[in-house]
C-alpha positions as CSV (number, residue, x, y, z in Angstrom):
1,M,15.1,10.1,-5.6
2,T,14.8,10.0,-9.3
3,A,11.5,9.8,-11.2
4,K,12.2,6.3,-12.3
5,A,12.9,5.1,-8.7
6,A,9.7,6.9,-7.5
7,I,7.6,5.2,-10.1
8,A,9.2,1.8,-9.3
9,A,8.2,2.5,-5.6
10,V,4.6,3.3,-6.7
11,C,4.6,0.0,-8.6
12,R,5.7,-1.9,-5.5
13,V,3.0,-0.3,-3.4
14,L,0.4,-1.2,-6.0
15,A,1.6,-4.7,-6.2
16,G,1.5,-5.0,-2.4
17,A,-2.1,-3.8,-2.5
18,G,-3.0,-6.6,-4.9
19,A,-3.4,-4.3,-7.9
20,G,-1.9,-7.1,-10.1
21,V,-5.2,-8.9,-9.7
22,G,-7.2,-6.1,-11.2
23,A,-4.8,-5.3,-14.0
24,R,-2.2,-7.3,-15.9
25,V,0.9,-7.7,-13.8
26,G,3.0,-6.1,-16.6
27,A,0.9,-3.0,-16.3
28,L,2.5,-2.4,-12.9
29,S,5.9,-1.8,-14.4
30,P,7.6,1.6,-14.6
31,E,7.7,1.0,-18.4
32,A,3.9,1.1,-18.5
33,F,3.9,4.5,-16.8
34,R,6.4,5.7,-19.3
35,Q,4.3,4.5,-22.2
36,A,1.2,6.2,-20.6
37,K,3.1,9.5,-20.4
38,F,3.5,9.3,-24.2
39,D,-0.2,8.4,-24.6
40,R,0.5,4.9,-26.0
41,G,-2.6,3.0,-26.7
42,E,-1.3,-0.5,-25.7
43,V,-1.4,0.4,-21.9
44,T,-4.7,2.2,-21.9
45,A,-6.9,-0.8,-21.1
46,D,-4.5,-1.8,-18.3
47,F,-4.8,1.6,-16.7
48,W,-8.6,1.5,-16.9
49,K,-8.4,-1.9,-15.1
50,L,-6.0,-0.6,-12.5
51,L,-8.1,2.5,-11.7
52,Y,-11.2,0.3,-11.6
53,Y,-9.6,-2.1,-9.2
54,L,-8.2,0.7,-6.9
55,L,-11.5,2.6,-6.8
56,K,-13.4,-0.6,-6.0
57,L,-10.8,-1.4,-3.3
58,V,-11.3,1.9,-1.5
59,S,-15.1,2.1,-2.0
60,E,-17.8,0.8,0.3
61,N,-19.3,-1.4,-2.5
62,K,-16.5,-4.0,-3.1
63,N,-18.6,-7.0,-3.8
64,C,-20.0,-6.2,-7.2
65,A,-17.0,-6.9,-9.4
66,V,-17.3,-6.4,-13.1
67,T,-15.0,-8.0,-15.7
68,D,-16.3,-6.3,-18.8
69,L,-13.9,-3.4,-19.7
70,G,-16.8,-1.2,-20.9
71,H,-18.5,-1.4,-17.6
72,Q,-15.2,-0.9,-15.7
73,I,-14.7,2.3,-17.7
74,E,-18.2,3.5,-16.9
75,Y,-17.6,2.8,-13.2
76,V,-14.3,4.7,-13.2
77,K,-15.8,7.7,-14.9
78,A,-18.7,7.8,-12.5
79,A,-16.4,7.4,-9.4
80,V,-14.0,10.0,-10.6
81,C,-16.9,12.4,-11.3
82,Y,-18.2,11.7,-7.8
83,Y,-14.8,12.7,-6.4
84,G,-14.9,16.0,-8.4
85,Y,-12.5,15.5,-11.3
86,G,-13.2,18.5,-13.6
87,F,-11.3,17.8,-16.8
88,L,-14.1,17.2,-19.2
89,D,-12.1,15.6,-21.9
90,F,-11.6,12.6,-19.6
91,Y,-15.3,11.9,-19.7
92,Q,-15.2,11.8,-23.5
93,L,-12.6,9.0,-23.7
94,P,-13.9,6.0,-25.7
95,A,-15.7,3.2,-23.9
96,D,-13.6,0.6,-25.6
97,G,-10.4,1.6,-23.8
98,S,-8.5,2.2,-27.0
99,R,-6.9,5.5,-26.2
100,G,-6.3,8.0,-23.4
101,S,-3.5,6.5,-21.3
102,R,-2.0,10.0,-20.6
103,D,-5.4,11.2,-19.3
104,L,-5.7,8.0,-17.1
105,L,-2.2,8.7,-15.7
106,L,-3.4,12.2,-14.8
107,V,-6.5,10.8,-13.1
108,F,-4.3,8.3,-11.2
109,S,-2.1,11.1,-9.9
110,W,-5.1,13.3,-9.1
111,L,-6.7,10.5,-7.1
112,L,-3.4,10.0,-5.2
113,Q,-3.7,13.6,-4.0
114,K,-7.4,14.2,-3.9
115,I,-8.7,11.2,-2.0
116,H,-5.3,10.1,-0.5
117,L,-5.4,6.9,-2.4
118,F,-2.3,5.3,-0.8
119,E,-3.5,6.2,2.7
120,K,-6.8,4.5,2.0
121,L,-5.0,1.4,0.6
122,L,-2.9,1.2,3.7
123,E,-6.0,1.6,5.8
124,Q,-7.6,-1.3,4.0
125,Q,-4.5,-3.5,4.4
126,R,-3.7,-2.8,8.1
127,L,-4.5,-5.3,10.8
128,R,-7.2,-4.4,13.2
129,V,-7.6,-5.5,16.8
130,E,-10.7,-7.6,16.1
131,D,-9.1,-9.3,13.1
132,Q,-8.3,-13.0,13.5
133,V,-4.8,-14.0,12.5
134,P,-4.1,-17.7,11.9
135,L,-1.4,-18.9,14.3
136,C,1.2,-21.5,13.6
137,T,1.2,-23.9,16.5
138,V,3.7,-26.7,17.3
139,R,2.6,-29.7,19.4
140,I,5.1,-30.4,22.1
141,P,4.7,-33.7,24.0
142,F,3.8,-32.8,27.6
143,S,4.5,-34.8,30.6
144,P,5.0,-33.9,34.2
145,Q,8.5,-35.4,34.0
146,H,9.3,-33.2,31.0
147,L,8.1,-30.1,32.8
148,K,10.1,-30.9,35.9
149,S,13.2,-31.4,33.8
150,Q,12.7,-28.0,32.1
151,I,12.2,-26.2,35.4
152,H,15.3,-27.8,36.8
153,K,17.3,-26.6,33.8
154,M,16.0,-23.1,34.2
155,I,17.0,-23.0,37.9
156,I,20.5,-24.1,37.0
157,C,20.8,-21.5,34.3
158,T,19.6,-18.7,36.5
159,A,21.9,-19.8,39.3
160,N,24.8,-19.7,36.9
161,I,24.1,-16.1,35.7
162,R,23.2,-14.7,39.1
163,P,26.0,-12.2,40.1
164,D,27.9,-13.1,43.3
165,L,27.1,-10.3,45.8
166,H,29.6,-11.3,48.4
């Protein structure tokens, strides 16, 4: 698998996890990852938002969503520090989200390995036994005559497929 195909697969996983909600949908393209590799400033805010969304998604405290980029950056720095990220230059990145996309790409890849980010996302998305799933139901008119007719058709069908043992 090429690096481009792998990054495209990562983008599909992130989109499936709903990461397009937390960051601009365009930020989930392989091109955004390429720009971050070259430390391009135009994708930095999108990567902060992506990290914020993903960290909130896997955290226990999901219900206190923040829309201000400065507060999202503070949250990401605190969460990454909690998980033990040791590259101190990351914590010096500006609070306005103007630069540091390469550092954010490193943090993203570190989180993938350190806290098993994709496994946690899958855990969040999987269906549990106690979950309720809406069912699609179709109303079929019921009458004793209809039921008798259906049973009769089944008997005829099974009689026709029964092997002759004589």
